[in-house]
C-alpha positions in Angstrom: -0.2 0.3 -0.3 1.2 3.3 -1.2 1.7 6.4 1.6 -0.8 8.3 0.1 -3.6 5.5 0.5 -2.0 5.0 3.7 -2.1 8.3 5.1 -5.9 8.5 3.5 -7.1 5.9 5.5 -5.6 7.3 8.9 -7.4 10.1 7.6 -10.5 8.4 7.0 -10.5 6.3 10.7 -9.6 9.6 12.2 -12.8 11.2 10.9 -15.0 8.4 12.0 -13.4 8.0 15.4 -14.0 11.8 16.2 -17.3 12.1 14.8 -18.8 8.9 15.3 -22.1 8.3 12.9 -24.1 6.8 15.6 -23.8 10.3 17.5 -23.1 8.3 20.7 -23.4 9.9 24.2 -20.3 9.5 25.7 -19.4 8.9 29.7 -19.8 12.6 30.6 -22.9 12.8 29.1 -22.8 15.9 26.4 -26.0 15.8 24.2 -25.3 18.1 21.4 -29.1 18.8 19.3 -30.1 19.4 16.2 -33.1 21.5 16.2 -34.8 22.3 12.9 -37.6 25.3 12.3 -39.4 27.3 10.1 -37.8 30.9 10.0 -38.5 31.4 6.6 -40.9 29.8 3.5 -38.3 29.6 0.4 -37.1 32.9 2.2 -40.4 34.2 2.9 -40.8 35.1 6.5 -43.1 33.5 8.0 -45.9 34.8 11.4 -47.5 38.0 11.4 -49.3 40.4 13.8 -48.8 40.0 17.0 -47.2 36.7 17.4 -43.3 36.5 16.8 -42.0 35.0 13.9 -42.7 31.2 14.1 -39.1 30.0 13.9 -37.8 32.4 16.4 -40.7 31.7 18.8 -40.0 27.6 18.5 -35.8 28.2 18.5 -36.7 30.0 21.9 -39.2 27.1 23.5 -36.4 24.6 22.7 -33.1 27.0 24.2 -36.1 27.4 27.0 -36.1 23.5 27.3 -32.4 22.9 27.0 -31.7 25.4 29.8 -34.9 23.8 32.2 -33.0 20.3 31.3 -29.6 21.0 32.1 -30.8 23.4 35.3 -33.6 20.1 36.4 -35.8 22.8 36.7 -39.2 21.3 37.2 -41.2 24.6 36.7 -43.2 23.4 33.6 -41.6 19.1 33.8 -42.7 18.0 37.2 -40.3 15.1 36.6 -37.3 16.9 35.5 -36.8 17.0 39.5 -36.3 13.5 39.6 -33.7 13.4 37.2 -31.1 15.3 39.9 -29.4 12.0 40.9 -28.4 9.2 38.7 -28.4 11.0 35.3 -25.3 12.6 33.9 -27.0 14.0 30.7 -26.8 17.8 30.2 -27.6 18.9 26.4 -24.1 20.9 25.0 -25.1 24.0 24.0 -21.7 24.9 22.6 -21.9 22.4 19.8 -25.8 21.9 19.3 -27.0 24.3 16.5 -30.3 25.6 15.1 -31.6 25.3 11.3 -33.6 27.1 9.2 -35.9 24.2 7.4 -36.9 27.2 4.6 -40.8 24.8 5.1 -40.6 23.9 1.8 -37.3 22.8 0.6 -34.3 20.3 1.1 -32.0 22.9 3.1 -32.0 21.1 6.8 -30.8 18.0 5.4 -28.2 19.7 3.1 -26.5 21.9 5.8 -26.7 19.0 8.3 -24.4 17.2 6.2 -22.3 19.9 6.0 -21.7 20.0 9.5 -18.7 18.9 11.4 -20.3 17.1 14.3 -22.7 14.5 14.6 -25.4 15.1 17.0 -27.0 12.8 19.9 -30.5 13.7 18.5 -32.4 15.6 15.7 -35.5 18.0 16.9 -38.1 19.4 15.4 -38.8 19.4 11.4 -42.9 21.0 11.8 -43.8 21.2 7.7 -43.8 17.9 5.8 -40.9 18.0 3.2 -37.9 18.5 5.6 -39.5 16.5 8.2 -39.5 13.9 5.8 -35.8 14.5 5.1 -34.9 14.4 8.2 -36.3 11.2 9.4 -34.0 9.6 6.1 -31.6 11.1 7.8 -32.1 10.0 11.4 -32.0 6.4 10.0 -29.2 6.9 7.8 -26.8 8.0 11.1 -29.1 6.0 13.5 -29.7 8.5 16.1 -33.3 9.5 17.4 -35.5 12.2 15.1 -38.2 14.0 17.7 -40.6 15.5 15.3 -42.5 18.4 17.0 -45.1 18.4 14.0 -45.6 16.4 10.2 -48.6 15.4 8.3 -46.9 12.8 6.2 -47.4 9.3 7.1 -44.1 8.0 6.4 -42.6 9.9 9.4 -44.4 8.0 11.6 -44.3 4.5 9.7 -41.8 2.5 11.7 -41.3 0.4 8.2 -40.0 4.0 6.4 -38.8 6.2 8.9 -38.2 3.6 12.4 -36.0 6.4 14.3 -38.5 8.7 13.8 -41.0 9.9 16.7 -43.7 12.6 16.2 -45.1 14.6 19.7 -48.1 16.8 17.7 -50.7 13.7 16.8 -50.3 11.8 13.7 -52.5 12.7 10.7 -55.3 9.5 11.7 -55.5 11.4 15.0 -56.1 15.2 13.8 -58.6 13.8 11.0 -60.4 11.5 12.9 -60.7 14.5 15.7 -61.4 16.8 13.1 -64.5 14.5 11.6 -66.1 14.3 14.9 -66.5 17.7 15.2 -68.3 18.2 12.0 -70.2 15.5 12.6 -70.7 17.1 16.3 -71.9 20.4 14.8 -74.6 18.5 12.1 -72.0 18.8 9.1 -72.5 14.9 8.7 -73.2 14.7 4.8 -72.4 16.3 1.4 -69.1 17.3 1.9 -66.1 18.2 -0.5 -62.1 17.7 0.1 -59.9 20.2 -1.8 -56.8 19.1 -2.0 -53.4 19.5 -3.3 -51.6 16.6 -5.8 -48.8 16.4 -3.4 -48.0 13.4 -1.7 -48.8 14.6 1.5 -52.2 16.2 -0.6 -53.1 12.9 -1.5 -52.4 11.5 1.7 -54.6 13.6 3.4 -57.3 12.8 1.2 -57.0 9.8 1.4 -57.0 10.0 5.3 -60.8 12.1 5.0 -62.2 9.8 2.4 -61.7 6.9 5.0 -63.5 7.8 7.8 -66.2 9.3 5.8 -66.9 6.1 4.4 -66.4 4.7 8.0 -69.3 6.9 9.3 -71.3 6.3 5.4 -71.0 10.3 4.5 -71.5 11.3 0.8 -68.3 13.4 0.3 -65.9 14.3 -3.8 -62.5 15.5 -3.8 -61.3 17.1 -6.0 -57.6 17.9 -6.9 -55.1 21.0 -8.1 -51.6 21.1 -8.7 -49.4 22.4 -6.3 -45.8 23.3 -7.0 -45.2 24.9 -3.7 -45.1 28.5 -5.0 -48.5 30.8 -5.4 -46.8 32.2 -8.1 -46.6 28.5 -10.3 -50.2 27.8 -9.4 -52.1 28.1 -12.3 -55.6 29.9 -10.8 -57.4 27.8 -14.3 -56.5 25.0 -12.7 -57.7 25.5 -8.9 -60.4 27.7 -10.4 -61.4 24.2 -12.1 -61.2 21.9 -8.9 -63.3 24.9 -6.9 -65.5 24.8 -10.0 -66.5 20.8 -9.4 -67.0 21.5 -5.7 -69.6 23.9 -6.6 -70.8 22.0 -9.3 -71.6 19.0 -6.6 -73.6 21.1 -4.7 -71.8 19.9 -1.4 -71.5 23.0 1.4 -69.4 22.0 3.4 -65.9 21.9 1.6 -62.5 20.7 3.3 -59.6 22.6 2.7 -56.4 20.7 2.9 -52.9 22.3 1.3 -49.8 21.8 1.4 -48.0 25.2 1.5 -51.1 27.3 2.6 -49.5 30.1 2.5 -48.8 30.4 -1.2 -52.5 28.1 -1.7 -55.1 29.5 0.0 -55.0 33.0 -1.7 -54.5 31.2 -4.9 -57.7 29.4 -3.8 -59.4 32.6 -2.5 -59.2 34.5 -5.7 -60.6 30.9 -7.5 -63.7 31.3 -4.5 -64.3 35.1 -5.4 -64.3 34.6 -9.3 -66.9 31.6 -8.3 -69.3 33.7 -5.9 -68.3 31.3 -3.3 -67.1 33.1 -0.6 -70.7 34.6 0.6 -71.0 32.8 3.0 -73.3 29.8 1.8 -69.9 27.5 2.0 -68.7 26.5 5.5 -64.9 26.1 4.8 -63.1 23.6 7.4 -59.6 24.5 7.0 -57.3 21.1 7.9 -54.3 21.6 10.1 -54.6 25.6 10.0 -52.2 27.2 12.7 -51.1 31.1 13.2 -47.3 29.9 10.4 -49.7 31.3 7.7 -49.2 34.7 8.3 -52.3 35.5 5.7 -53.0 39.6 5.4 -56.7 39.5 6.0 -56.6 42.6 4.5 -56.7 41.0 1.5 -60.9 40.8 1.0 -60.8 37.6 -0.9 -58.4 35.6 1.7 -61.0 37.8 4.4 -64.3 36.6 2.3 -62.8 33.0 2.3 -61.8 32.0 6.0 -63.8 34.3 8.1 -66.6 32.0 9.5 -64.5 29.1 8.7 -63.8 26.3 11.2 -60.4 24.8 12.5 -59.4 22.0 14.7 -56.6 22.4 16.7 -54.4 20.4 19.2 -54.3 22.4 22.3 -52.1 22.9 25.4 -53.5 23.3 28.6 -51.4 27.2 28.1 -52.9 27.7 25.4 -56.5 26.8 26.5 -56.1 29.7 29.1 -54.2 32.0 28.1 -53.3 32.8 31.3 -50.0 33.9 31.8 -49.5 32.1 35.3 -49.7 29.2 33.2 -46.5 27.3 33.8 -45.0 27.6 29.9 -46.6 31.0 29.2 -44.7 32.5 32.9 -41.7 31.1 31.7 -41.9 32.5 28.7 -41.9 35.9 29.5 -40.2 35.2 32.9 -37.1 33.1 31.8 -36.4 35.0 29.0 -33.1 36.8 30.1 -31.7 33.6 31.2 -31.7 32.6 27.6 -31.6 35.9 25.5 -28.2 35.7 25.3 -28.2 32.0 23.8 -31.2 32.8 21.3 -28.7 35.6 19.7 -25.6 33.6 19.5 -28.1 30.3 17.7 -30.2 32.2 15.6 -29.5 31.3 12.0 -31.0 34.1 10.4 -28.5 37.0 9.8 -29.5 40.5 10.4 -31.2 42.1 7.8 -32.7 38.8 5.9 -36.2 38.0 5.8 -37.1 35.9 9.4 -34.2 38.1 11.5 -36.3 39.2 14.5 -34.3 42.2 17.0 -34.9 41.3 20.2 -35.0 43.7 23.0 -37.2 43.4 26.5 -40.4 43.1 25.0 -39.6 40.5 22.3 -40.7 37.3 24.8 -43.9 39.4 26.1 -45.4 38.7 22.7 -47.7 35.7 22.5 -45.4 32.5 21.5 -46.1 30.6 18.3 -48.6 27.9 17.8 -46.6 24.9 18.2 -43.5 26.4 20.7 -45.2 24.0 23.0 -44.5 20.5 21.5 -41.5 21.8 20.3 -40.4 22.3 24.1 -41.4 19.1 24.7 -39.7 17.2 21.9 -36.7 18.6 23.2 -37.4 17.4 27.0 -38.1 14.2 25.5 -34.9 13.9 24.3 -33.2 14.6 27.3 -35.4 12.3 29.8 -34.9 9.8 27.3 -31.1 9.6 27.3 -31.6 9.3 30.4 -33.3 6.2 30.2 -31.3 4.7 27.6 -29.5 1.7 28.6 -25.5 2.7 28.9 -22.9 0.1 27.2 -19.4 0.1 28.0 -20.0 4.2 29.7 -21.6 5.3 25.9 -24.9 5.5 24.7 -25.5 4.4 21.0 -28.2 5.9 19.0 -30.6 2.9 18.9 -30.8 2.6 23.0 -31.0 6.3 23.0 -34.2 5.8 20.7 -35.8 2.9 22.9 -35.1 6.0 26.2 -37.5 8.2 24.2 -39.9 5.5 23.3 -40.0 5.1 27.4 -41.0 8.5 27.9 -44.2 9.7 30.1 -44.4 12.8 31.7 -46.2 15.9 32.0 -45.4 18.5 29.8 -46.4 21.6 28.2 -48.7 20.2 26.1 -49.6 17.6 28.3 -49.3 13.9 29.3 -46.3 12.8 27.1 -45.9 9.3 25.8 -45.4 7.2 22.7 -47.1 3.9 21.0 -47.6 1.8 18.3 -44.8 -0.8 18.3 -43.5 -2.0 15.1 -40.7 -4.5 14.7 -37.5 -3.1 13.0 -33.5 -3.8 12.9 -30.4 -1.6 13.1 -27.3 -1.8 11.1 -26.5 -4.8 13.7 -29.5 -6.9 12.8 -30.5 -6.2 16.4 -34.2 -6.1 16.6 -36.1 -3.2 18.3 -39.3 -1.3 18.9 -40.0 1.3 17.2 -43.0 3.5 18.8 -43.5 6.6 16.0 -46.5 8.2 17.2 -47.8 9.9 20.7 -50.2 8.0 22.2 -53.9 8.3 22.3 -55.5 10.7 24.6 -52.5 12.2 25.7 -54.3 15.4 24.1 -57.2 17.5 24.2 -58.7 18.7 20.8 -59.8 22.3 20.3 -62.1 24.0 17.3 -62.0 27.3 16.4 -63.9 29.9 14.1 -61.9 32.1 12.0 -62.9 35.9 12.0 -61.2 39.3 10.8 -63.9 41.0 12.9 -64.0 41.3 16.4 -65.7 39.2 18.6 -66.2 38.1 22.1 -64.0 35.6 24.1 -61.7 36.9 20.6 -58.2 35.3 21.2 -54.7 35.1 19.7 -53.8 32.2 21.6 -52.7 29.9 19.8 -54.5 31.2 16.4 -55.3 34.6 15.6 -58.8 36.0 14.7 -59.8 33.1 16.3 -62.9 32.3 18.6 -62.4 29.0 20.7 -65.8 27.0 20.3 -64.9 23.5 21.0 -63.0 21.0 23.2 -62.6 17.4 23.8 -63.1 15.6 27.1 -61.4 12.5 28.0 -59.6 9.7 26.4 -62.5 9.2 24.2 -62.2 13.1 23.0 -65.8 13.9 23.0 -66.7 17.2 22.3 -68.0 19.6 24.5 -69.1 23.7 23.2 -68.1 26.2 24.7 -69.8 28.7 22.5 -71.9 28.6 19.8 -69.6 28.6 16.6 -70.0 32.1 14.6 -70.3 31.8 10.9 -69.5 34.3 8.2 -71.0 37.9 8.9 -71.5 37.0 12.7 -74.5 34.2 11.7 -75.4 32.0 14.3 -76.4 29.4 11.9 -74.6 27.4 9.3 -75.1 27.1 6.0 -77.3 24.4 4.3 -75.7 20.7 4.2 -76.8 20.5 0.1 -77.4 23.4 -2.5 -80.9 24.2 -2.7 -81.9 21.6 -5.9 -83.0 23.6 -9.2 -86.2 24.3 -10.5 -86.8 21.4 -12.3 -90.1 22.6 -14.6 -87.9 23.7 -18.1 -91.6 24.1 -19.6 -92.6 28.0 -20.3 -96.1 29.2 -19.2 -97.2 30.1 -23.0 -96.1 25.9 -23.5 -98.2 25.3 -20.6 -100.8 27.5 -22.1 -101.0 25.6 -25.4 -100.8 22.1 -24.1 -103.9 22.5 -21.4 -105.4 23.8 -25.0 -104.5 20.6 -26.5 -105.7 18.6 -23.1 -109.1 20.7 -23.1 -109.7 20.1 -26.6 -108.9 16.3 -26.6 -110.9 15.6 -23.4 -114.1 17.8 -25.3 -113.6 15.6 -28.5 -113.8 12.3 -26.5 -116.6 13.2 -24.4 -118.1 14.3 -27.7 -117.6 11.2 -29.3 -118.7 9.0 -26.2 -122.4 10.9 -26.1 -122.8 10.3 -29.9 -122.2 6.5 -29.6 -124.4 6.2 -26.9 -127.2 8.3 -28.6 -126.6 6.0 -32.1 -126.3 3.0 -30.1 -129.3 1.6 -31.8 
């Protein structure tokens, strides 16, 4: 072997030893994590109004969780107080990094491959495309991915993503809660599904359709092509999809989106052109969150969304909106402890879209929806490492994953645990159980009426321009009314389920008169002939 070959081999071995692919946690217990949040949507800022930028809010929640875990601060998670002895795991904030997913690009996976270290875990994701990429990457590196939201079923399917775990409810749970609420308010038949023809869009349509079939509900679906960018969404394509919905006569329309920020405006323009936004339809926005950042000043969007309905999982803090609730209290009280870290970890440079200038009032703003889920995801990674099996002073990725699956604690989103066993094998052909989804019955669901105008009990927690109208109770998720839903223009009565039947009489008045005249002549002749036969019968 030549000297050059030996040198290259030694360099390769040194890189593998200094940057292990398994992301093992050493005897010192240091665990660097990579956090992924949507600061931008393909270069555009996310979030608007009174809520801070989504990426900034999520990143701050993650850093707050790191701080609380390292300090064993039990202000939000009581179980952290039990880890003061027997667990030396701490998050390595110096080596931990935060990445912008750009929401609809492959940037997150690309940036991880460019990093010069292998983390102990990946945390976050939020949107479908980057989270799906991270699930593949976690499988390749054999380290846990704990995502705080993704609707693509590949993320929670252990056959395709055995190292991914979802803190947010999976697609099946989300659609089940949504269908249950529609039936609860009497929208139990004649429903249209409007969806983008993407991988995730088709999965959502199938999930909705399967439940409609289960409950013998009449439905139809109409798809449009989504290229993620609104300027490439041809109006005639969206118009055609919505025209099919109008032709069906079904007045409950479930809007499924891939990138709502770009697709909702196009759908709103099409609805305006088809005169479908005057309140005669009930629009249900599937997966609606504060990340959308819609400009309600756009009249077409206002007309489409005003009076629409959305269903979301809700944390105890978000339900109450009270500053005395644990997460919101920590959010406003502990900002000084994390302010410098947030500044140093912000991946968005000053002057770029998504950058937030920090001051003393920043953490007095409402944290964006999803922040609590990322907080719990980080805590799950930490507690999972404490529960992992230690082998020769090191915790490898598969054992760390097993530890994550064992967690059972009360977090900012409620009781957190994972379920759904599936047998998979790692690269050493060792079999283990993968649990990709949050356990059923550990979250409360909420229903919201969306409105541009102000109404009593309107709140910005967790979504802007919304009224809390329903909550689930118990493990079965039974819906109860918080207040009567308010539909378009403040109406209390919902639109009809089905469009009125058209006039079936296609005969003009003159034709009807002529018809009656001829009928009279025929009757007269019949009677006259009958009398003639009777008189002349002999």
